[in-house]
N, C-alpha and C positions, 0 to 999 in steps of 0.2 A: 481477841478471839481469834483462835485456829480456826483457820479455813478448812472445811471436808474434803481432802483430797482424791478423798473416794467417790464423788459428786461429778457430774459432768455440768458445765454451766454453758447457757447459750444466751450470747450478749447479740441485739440486734443493736445496730447502728454503731457497729464494732469500729469502725474507720471515723468514725466521728470523735469529739472530742472528750466526752467523759467516757465514751466506749472504748475509747483506745487506752487510756490510762486504769482501768478498771479492769480489762482486758489483760492487760501486762501484770499488774499485781496479782492477778490469779494466777497467770503463769508462771511469774517469779517462785508463786508457794507452791508449784508445782501441780497445778491444778488443770484440767481437762477442760478446753473452752472450745466451742463452735462459736466462729463471729461470722454474723449476715450484715450486709453493708448492701446498698444499690450503686453507693458512688454517685450519686446525682451530680449536677453543676452548680448546685444552689450557690454554692463559692468553690474556689479553687481544689480542684482534684486533684491536684499534685500535692496540696495538704495531708489532701487523706490518703494519696498514697504514701506520702512517705511515714505517715502512722503507721499503713499497715504492714510498712517495710521493718519498723521496729517489731511486730508481733511475728511476723513471719520465720523468723529464725526460731521458733521454741517450736518443738517436736510437738506439744501437745495442744499446738494451734492448730484448727482446720478451719478454713475462710470458706466461707460459699458467697457468692454474687448472686443477689436475688431482691426482691421487693417485698417486706411484709405486707403489701396491698393485693398481693396475687396469694389466694388463699390455698390452691393446688401446690405451689412452692413448699410454703409455710407447713401444709401436710405432711409432704413428703418429708422435709426436714426433721419433722418432731417424730414421723415415723422410723427414718431412718437412724438418728441420734441417741433417740428417746432422752431428752434431757431430764436433770433433776431438778434444777435451778435455772427459771429465765429471768434476764434482766432487759427488758424494753426500753432501751434509748432511742430507737430508731423513730423519727418523727421531724415532721418540716418544720423547723424552728423560724423562730422571728415572729414579732408582733406586727411590724409594719408592712413586711412582707405579707401577712394574712389579708390584708386591706387591698394590695394589687392583685392576688394570686390566690383566690380563697381554693379553687377546686384542689390543688394539691392538699390542700389541709385536711379536706373532708375526704380524701381518697387514703393519705398514709396517716392521719390521726385519728380517725375515726373507723374506717373502712380497714386499716392494718392493725389497728390492736383490737378491733372485733377478730380477727382472723386468730391473733396471738390468744385472746380468751379462748374460743372454740378450741383451738388445736390443745392449750391445757386441761380444757374440758374432755377432751375425747382421749387424749395424752397425759394422765393427773402426775403433777408435779409437786416437788415438797414446798416450794416457792416461787410466786412470780412477783416480782420487784419491778415496777414500773415509772416511768418518766412524767409527774406533772408539774406545774410551773407556779412561781410566784403569783403569776400574773392572775391568778384566778381569784386572786382579793379585788382584782378593779381597783375602782375609784375609793375603797375604803378609806374611811379618815381615823379610823383607830389605831393606832401603832403602840406596841409592836404586831404584827398579824399573829393570830392563834388560830391553829386549827379549826377551832371551835367555832369560829367566825362566820357570820351569813357571806355566802360566796354565789348568789345567785342573778348577780349584775355586772356580767362580765364586759369588759368594753372594748372588746377586739376578738375577733373570730377567734384567733389562736388560743385565747384564754376559755372561750366556748368549747374548744374541742378537747381541752384539758381537762376541762369541770366534766364535760361528758365521760372522759375514760374514768375519771374517779366514780361516777355514777353505773359506768357499765360495770366494772371492777366489782364494785362491790353488788351488785345485782348475779352476778356470777359465783360470787364468794359467795352466797345467799343460798342460793338453788344447788350450785354443785360442789360446795365446799373447795373450792379453789382457795388456798391461802396466798393472798394479795397486799401488797403492801406499796403504796402511793408515795411519790417523794415528790414535794414542791421545792424545786431548786430555785435559788436565789442567786440571779447575777454571777454566773460561775465563770472566772478567767483566769489564765497563766500560760504558762509556754505552749507554744502550736493550739491554742484556743482557735475560737470561730473568727474568720475574718470580717463577718458582720456584727461583731460588738464592737461599741465604740471605741473600747482602748485600742483595739486593733486595726480602727479604721481612721483613728486620730494618727495612729503611728504611720500607716501608710500615707492620709497625705502629709504629714511631715514631711516626707522623704521626697513627696513628688511636687512638693513646693506649692502645695494647695492650701487654702485657710480649712481649719476645721470649723462646723457648723455646729453650736451648742444651742439644744434647743428648750431653754430655759427663762426664755425673755431677756435675758439679761439681767435678772433678779436675784441678785447676788443673796438678800434679807431672806428671801421664800426659794432657795435653790432646790431643785432636784434631790432627794437622799436616796442613794441604794445599799444595799446588803451585799457587798461585793464578796464574794467566797472563793477561798483560794481553792484549785482542782485536787491538790493533795488533800486537803480537809473533806472535801466531798467523796472520795472514794474510800478513805478512811469510814467515814458516815455508812456506805452503801456495805463495805466490807462486814461489818459490823452486825447489820441486820440481815445478810442471806442467810442465815442460820437461823435466825428466831422469826419463824411464822408466826403471825400477828393473830391476838383476837380482841374482837372489840367488844363493848358494855354488851352487847345483846348476844354475843355467842357467835357473831358472824366473824370467820377469820379474814378481814379485812379491817387496814389501818392508812389513815395517812399521817403522814408527816411533814412538817419546815423541814430544810435542810439547808441553814445558811450561816451566814457569820453573826448572826445576832449584833453586829454593832453598825449602822448605819454611816456612811460617810456622806458629806456633801460634792456633789458631782464636782464643784470647782476644787474642791480638795483633793478628790482623785486624779483630775488634770494635773494639777501641779505637782502632785507625786511621780505621773507618770513623766513630766517632763524633767523631773529630777533625774529618776532611772534612766533616761535617755540619755542626758547628760552625762550620767557616772559610764555607761555603756560605751558612748561614744570617746568620752573625755574632753568635751567640748560644751559649751552652753546651747542648751535647746530650748526654745520656747517657740509655743504654737500662736500661728498667727489664727485669731480667734473671730468668727462672726456668731451675734447672737440672734436667735430665732425664737417664734412663738413656740409652744410645747405641740408635738406633733398629736392627731388624734390617736387616741388607743394607749399614749403612754399614760403612766401614773405618777402623781406628784411622789411619791415616797413609797419605798419596799423593805419593809424592817421585820426581820422573821424573830417570832419568839421560839426558841429550839428547845426548851424547858421537856416537852413530851420524848423529842429524842435522846436528850441526855438520861433522862429518867430509863428511857428503855433500853440505851447501849452504852451511857455514858459519853455521849457524842462532845466535844467541845472544840471547836475550831480554835488553831494555833497560830496561822500565819497574817502578820500583819501586812496591811496592804503594800507599805514600804518594801518590804521581805519579798512579797508576791511580785509584785511591777518590777521589783530589779530582776527577779528571775525572767519575767517575759521579754523585759528590753535588753536584757544580754541571751537570750535564746534568739531574738529577732533580728538582732544585729548579725548575729552569729548564722542563722540560717538564711539569710537573706543576702548573707556577706556583703552587708553596708560598708560603703567607703565614705568618709566625708563630701559632704555636699555631692553626693549621687543619687539619682532615682533610683528606686528599687525593683518595681515590677508593674 
């Protein structure tokens, strides 16, 4: 699907993992992109800066440092730049961190998103696309997860904030006719990904000579399953949706889609594949020192997306195998951190 290069795209969280790749894709197509990010230190700011450095050479890119939880700031951005399409990817991420630091989740994920909705209300947009999460499915046993499933029992504050976003967006779409699409992301990974994600953390630990902790009770029969989705597949899905404002069954311009791989992997298979990928990247055998621990509060046994709705809507079909995706990550990691054999990284 052709991107409309006459539109102005506002991407919040533009220095984040998904925000960077989406911004880059839009800029390469010749689109005007306004990027917002507060560059917080939840994880390595240098990595965010590296992503940003990859966007700055584009003449069509404008970066504005700021926080979506600052209502005045958001209003000023909308007033000045009059975006046509808004993609809200700015959020405090991470299930486990929401147990340690709940305040920041309410601030960014609830108040920040409310500010975005208010701005779209007073400065009408063609389409608001926003990040939800597979974590809204909580401890649902039925797999694959479908958008019509009951999701009123979240098991982490992070999941609660994402479910709140869906409810808030639906209300604003209903009241003020804002076309809005929510995307329930399923474990997105790849080069330049988030260091708080397991695959990245495992790699860090290996090079630091530390054991990796695997929260599956050491129970390989009933291992955790995750729907790992490669970043390029995610970006294609979002890109195709941008020009397709939704309408639900009741005529409200709001819809929620799963965006995942539709092919879950056992956690241990994922770890073995990562070991192989690092072995290839380094040219020597890599084996993690593994410590098995009980499942963490807020973690769910399986995430598995039904992507039928998204496929029907925009022909979305993920194409990247975990072998290919993890090899790209491993190659990037070794090159980015200039890893030499037996050398600690950072």
